C-alpha positions in Angstrom: 0.0 0.0 0.0 2.9 2.3 0.8 4.5 1.8 -2.6 1.1 2.3 -4.3 0.7 5.7 -2.6 4.3 6.6 -3.5 3.6 5.7 -7.2 0.3 7.8 -7.3 2.1 10.8 -5.7 4.9 10.6 -8.2 2.5 10.4 -11.2 1.3 13.9 -10.7 4.4 15.6 -9.3 4.8 17.3 -12.7 1.1 17.7 -13.5 1.4 19.2 -17.0 3.8 16.6 -18.3 1.8 13.7 -16.8 -1.5 15.1 -18.2 0.0 15.5 -21.6 1.4 12.0 -21.5 -2.0 10.6 -20.4 -3.8 12.5 -23.1 -1.3 11.3 -25.7 -1.7 7.7 -24.8 -5.5 8.1 -24.7 -5.6 9.6 -28.2 -3.3 6.9 -29.6 -5.3 4.1 -28.0 -8.5 5.7 -29.3 -7.1 6.0 -32.8 -5.8 2.4 -32.6 -9.3 1.1 -31.6 -11.2 3.0 -34.3 -8.8 1.9 -37.0 -9.1 -1.7 -36.0 -12.9 -1.4 -35.9 -12.9 0.1 -39.4 -10.8 -2.9 -40.7 -13.2 -5.3 -38.9 -16.2 -3.6 -40.5 -14.6 -4.0 -43.9 -14.7 -7.7 -43.5 -18.0 -7.9 -41.6 -20.0 -8.5 -44.8 -18.1 -11.7 -45.4 -18.1 -12.7 -41.7 -21.9 -12.4 -41.4 -22.7 -14.1 -44.8 -25.0 -17.1 -44.7 -23.4 -20.5 -44.9 -26.5 -21.8 -46.8 -26.4 -19.3 -49.6 -24.3 -19.7 -52.8 -23.7 -17.2 -55.6 -23.5 -18.3 -59.2 -22.0 -15.9 -61.7 -20.3 -15.9 -65.0 -16.9 -17.6 -64.7 -15.1 -14.9 -66.7 -16.3 -11.9 -64.6 -19.3 -10.6 -62.8 -19.8 -8.0 -65.5 -20.7 -10.8 -68.0 -24.3 -12.0 -67.8 -25.9 -15.4 -67.6 -29.0 -16.6 -69.5 -32.2 -16.6 -67.3 -32.8 -20.1 -68.8 -30.3 -21.5 -66.4 -32.8 -21.1 -63.6 -34.6 -24.5 -63.9 -31.4 -26.5 -64.3 -29.9 -25.0 -61.2 -33.2 -25.5 -59.3 -33.0 -29.2 -60.1 -29.6 -29.8 -58.5 -29.8 -32.1 -55.5 -29.5 -30.2 -52.2 -30.9 -26.9 -53.6 -33.9 -25.5 -51.8 -34.4 -22.2 -53.5 -33.0 -20.2 -56.4 -33.4 -16.5 -57.1 -31.7 -14.2 -59.6 -31.0 -10.5 -60.2 -28.8 -7.8 -61.7 -26.7 -5.2 -60.1 -28.5 -2.1 -61.4 -26.0 0.6 -60.5 -28.5 3.5 -60.7 -27.9 6.9 -59.0 -30.3 9.1 -57.2 -30.3 12.8 -58.1 -26.5 12.8 -58.8 -23.3 10.8 -58.3 -23.0 11.9 -54.7 -26.3 10.1 -53.8 -25.2 6.5 -54.6 -26.4 3.4 -52.9 -26.7 -0.3 -53.7 -29.7 -1.1 -55.9 -30.6 -4.4 -57.5 -33.2 -5.7 -59.8 -34.3 -9.1 -58.4 -36.9 -11.8 -58.6 -38.8 -10.5 -55.5 -40.6 -13.5 -54.0 -37.7 -16.0 -54.1 -35.1 -13.3 -53.2 -37.0 -12.3 -50.0 -37.3 -16.0 -49.1 -33.6 -16.4 -49.4 -33.0 -13.2 -47.2 -35.3 -13.6 -44.2 -33.1 -11.0 -42.4 -34.9 -8.4 -44.5 -38.0 -7.9 -42.3 -41.2 -6.5 -44.0 -44.8 -6.4 -42.7 -47.1 -8.9 -44.5 -48.9 -6.0 -46.2 -45.7 -4.3 -47.5 -44.5 -7.7 -48.8 -47.7 -8.3 -50.6 -47.9 -4.8 -52.1 -44.3 -5.1 -53.3 -44.9 -8.5 -55.0 -48.1 -7.3 -56.7 -46.7 -4.0 -58.1 -44.2 -4.6 -60.9 -43.0 -1.0 -60.6 -42.7 -1.2 -56.8 -39.5 -1.3 -54.7 -38.5 -1.8 -51.2 -35.8 0.2 -49.4 -33.8 -0.3 -46.2 -34.8 1.7 -43.1 -31.5 3.7 -43.0 -31.8 4.5 -46.7 -35.4 5.7 -46.2 -34.4 7.8 -43.3 -31.6 9.4 -45.2 -33.8 10.6 -48.0 -37.1 10.9 -46.1 -38.8 8.3 -48.2 -42.1 6.7 -47.0 -44.4 4.1 -48.5 -46.1 5.5 -51.6 -43.3 7.8 -52.6 -42.0 7.8 -56.2 -38.2 7.2 -56.5 -36.4 7.9 -59.8 -33.1 6.3 -60.5 -30.8 7.4 -63.3 -29.4 4.3 -65.0 -25.7 4.0 -65.6 -25.5 0.4 -66.8 -29.0 0.6 -68.1 -29.5 4.2 -69.4 -32.7 6.1 -68.8 -34.8 7.3 -65.9 -36.4 4.5 -64.0 -39.4 5.4 -61.9 -40.6 3.1 -59.1 -42.9 3.3 -56.1 -41.8 2.6 -52.6 -44.0 -0.3 -51.4 -42.1 -1.2 -48.2 -39.4 -0.2 -45.8 -37.5 -3.2 -44.5 -35.6 -3.5 -41.2 -32.7 -5.8 -40.5 -33.2 -8.8 -38.3 -29.8 -8.0 -36.7 -27.6 -4.9 -36.4 -25.2 -6.3 -38.9 -27.9 -6.4 -41.7 -27.4 -3.9 -44.4 -30.2 -1.4 -44.4 -29.1 0.8 -47.3 -30.3 -1.2 -50.3 -33.0 -0.7 -52.8 -34.6 -3.8 -54.4 -37.0 -3.7 -57.4 -38.6 -6.1 -59.8 -36.3 -7.8 -62.3 -39.3 -8.1 -64.6 -39.6 -4.4 -64.8 -36.0 -4.1 -65.9 -36.3 -7.0 -68.4 -39.6 -5.9 -70.0 -38.1 -2.4 -70.6 -35.0 -3.9 -72.1 -37.1 -6.0 -74.5 -38.5 -2.8 -75.9 -35.3 -0.7 -75.9 -32.3 -3.1 -76.2 -33.6 -6.6 -76.9 -30.2 -8.2 -77.0 -29.7 -7.4 -73.3 -33.0 -8.9 -72.2 -33.5 -12.3 -70.5 -30.0 -12.1 -68.9 -29.1 -12.0 -65.2 -26.0 -10.9 -63.4 -26.1 -13.6 -60.7 -28.1 -16.5 -59.2 -28.6 -16.8 -55.5 -28.8 -20.4 -54.5 -30.1 -21.7 -51.2 -28.9 -25.1 -50.0 -30.3 -27.4 -47.3 -27.2 -27.6 -45.1 -23.9 -25.8 -45.1 -22.0 -29.1 -45.6 -23.7 -29.6 -49.0 -22.5 -26.3 -50.4 -19.2 -27.6 -51.9 -20.9 -30.4 -53.7 -23.8 -28.2 -55.0 -21.3 -25.6 -56.3 -19.3 -28.3 -58.2 -22.5 -29.8 -59.6 -23.8 -26.4 -60.9 -20.5 -25.5 -62.5 -20.2 -29.0 -64.0 -23.7 -28.6 -65.7 -22.6 -25.5 -67.5 -19.0 -26.5 -68.3 -18.0 -25.9 -71.9 -21.2 -23.8 -72.5 -21.1 -20.4 -74.0 -21.6 -18.9 -70.5 -19.7 -21.1 -68.0 -20.4 -20.4 -64.3 -18.5 -20.0 -61.1 -20.4 -20.9 -57.9 -19.0 -20.0 -54.5 -20.3 -19.4 -51.0 -21.7 -16.0 -50.2 -18.7 -15.4 -47.9 -16.2 -16.2 -50.7 -18.2 -13.9 -53.0 -17.9 -11.0 -50.5 -14.2 -11.8 -49.9 -13.5 -11.5 -53.7 -14.5 -7.8 -53.4 -12.7 -7.3 -50.1 -9.5 -8.7 -51.6 -9.5 -5.9 -54.2 -8.9 -3.4 -51.4 -6.8 -5.6 -49.1 -3.7 -3.5 -49.6 -5.6 -0.5 -48.2 -6.7 -2.5 -45.2 -3.2 -3.7 -44.6 -2.0 -0.1 -44.8 -4.6 0.9 -42.2 -3.5 -1.9 -39.9 0.1 -0.8 -40.2 -0.9 2.8 -39.4 -2.7 1.6 -36.3 0.4 -0.1 -35.0 2.6 2.8 -35.9 0.4 5.1 -33.8 1.1 2.9 -30.8 4.8 2.8 -31.6 5.0 6.5 -31.8 3.3 7.1 -28.5 5.5 4.4 -27.0 8.6 6.5 -28.0 7.0 9.6 -26.5 6.2 7.9 -23.3 9.7 6.4 -23.1 11.2 9.8 -23.5 8.9 11.2 -20.8 9.8 8.5 -18.3 13.5 8.8 -19.2 13.3 12.6 -18.5 11.5 12.0 -15.2 14.1 9.4 -14.1 17.0 11.7 -15.0 15.5 14.6 -13.0 15.0 12.3 -10.0 18.5 10.7 -10.0 19.5 12.5 -6.8 16.3 11.4 -5.1 16.8 7.8 -6.0 20.4 8.0 -4.6 19.0 9.5 -1.4 16.3 6.8 -1.1 19.1 4.2 -1.4 20.9 5.8 1.5 17.7 5.5 3.5 17.6 1.8 2.9 15.5 1.4 -0.3 16.7 -1.5 -2.4 17.1 -1.5 -6.1 13.8 -3.6 -6.3 11.9 -0.9 -4.4 13.2 1.8 -6.8 12.4 -0.4 -9.8 8.8 -0.8 -8.6 8.4 2.9 -8.1 9.7 3.8 -11.6 8.2 0.9 -13.5 4.9 1.3 -11.6 4.6 5.0 -12.5 5.2 4.2 -16.2 2.6 1.5 -16.3 0.1 3.5 -14.2 0.3 6.6 -16.5 -0.1 4.4 -19.6 -3.0 2.4 -18.3 -4.7 5.5 -17.1 -4.5 6.9 -20.6 -5.4 3.5 -22.1 -8.6 3.3 -20.0 -9.6 6.9 -21.0 -9.0 6.0 -24.7 -10.9 2.8 -24.5 -13.9 4.5 -22.8 -13.7 7.3 -25.3 -14.0 4.8 -28.2 -17.7 4.2 -27.5 -18.9 7.8 -28.0 -16.5 8.2 -30.9 -17.9 5.1 -32.6 -21.5 6.3 -31.9 -20.7 9.7 -33.5 -19.1 7.9 -36.6 -22.2 5.7 -36.9 -24.5 8.7 -36.8 -22.6 11.0 -39.0 -21.3 8.5 -41.5 -24.3 6.1 -41.7 -24.1 6.4 -45.5 -20.9 4.5 -45.5 -21.1 2.2 -42.5 -24.2 0.1 -41.8 -23.1 0.1 -38.2 -19.9 1.0 -36.2 -19.8 -1.3 -33.2 -16.7 -1.7 -31.1 -16.0 -5.3 -30.1 -14.8 -6.6 -26.8 -11.7 -7.8 -28.5 -10.9 -4.3 -29.7 -11.3 -2.9 -26.1 -9.1 -5.7 -24.8 -6.4 -4.9 -27.4 -6.6 -1.2 -26.6 -5.9 -1.9 -22.9 -3.1 -4.3 -23.8 -1.6 -1.8 -26.1 -1.6 0.8 -23.4 0.0 -1.8 -21.0 2.6 -2.6 -23.6 3.4 1.1 -23.9 3.8 1.4 -20.2 6.0 -1.7 -19.9 8.4 -0.9 -22.8 8.7 2.8 -22.0 9.5 2.0 -18.4 12.2 -0.6 -18.9 15.2 1.6 -19.5 14.3 4.3 -16.9 13.7 1.5 -14.3 17.1 -0.2 -15.1 18.8 3.2 -14.9 17.2 4.3 -11.6 17.6 0.9 -9.9 21.3 0.5 -10.8 22.4 4.1 -10.1 25.2 4.3 -7.6 24.7 6.5 -4.5 27.8 8.6 -5.0 27.1 9.1 -8.7 23.5 10.0 -8.1 24.3 12.6 -5.3 26.8 14.3 -7.7 24.2 14.8 -10.4 22.4 18.1 -10.4 19.3 18.6 -12.7 
């Protein structure tokens, strides 16, 4: 208890220096936690993908279509419970700044495959019955103030023209991780318009969503589907929904690696700053340490004082940074909802923040502790300043 009181008193002997060090550690830990959360969110789509859903696309690239006539043959594969299809529409609302995911899908089967999209029975029925109807996620509706019955006009990029549709439902995610910034409309609406304007692009889909009975059947079902269309004019590549998402994530993996490196560099920088602070503190107190030795304090006692002060300052800053992560994440989730479906800080991230602060305290305290514990009495008493 005596040593603990001594450590606490020493922490705030030079108040400004200690406060600045604590704030520096807190900011570094906060930045570390937010960057790690950002990286985790980048992979969250793949992590929360269903194990019973497969994606079938053109083997060459996603930009090449598949015939809609593949539907019945895929549906007949053993182990398949449901098949839907759709196209990435890529329309923009008002201008390029107002971009969000929008798909033309076969509505009934698609909603069956995505039970996490929660609609009221009436909204579902109205959507299925209206060929020019659409449903939107709750966050998307909140962003633009849409409500049921509103007319939304998308400007086509892949499919030129102005596409009007009526909001027939606003869905909510079954979980916090469910994406709520998507617009879904009828594939038939797209296809019938293409038949009139660009007939050669009609009756083609960008992907098939395939539901399987059990996750362990997914590999065999995927091989069977691809085997059916092998050597055809449009060969297929079937993969799990997680693998499909990861193919997009891999395109930006270098950026994610860079962000992770930056998060570790932030900790390394504050570690150097904290080490310099502790070294300065130990140097200023050399005479005191020598005096304590003359009073009977052992090298171990001095080591505990110096090392304990370093760890205590870092942990104090680390706890402040970890606590501050939650309001910071809430602010990001509120202000940048357009880009992040949610911004939730995990327990693992908080644990890593505290461990990072502890690491800063341990490493920054090693040299000053060794220096103070091994100082000779005569040498220490000769030093001034």
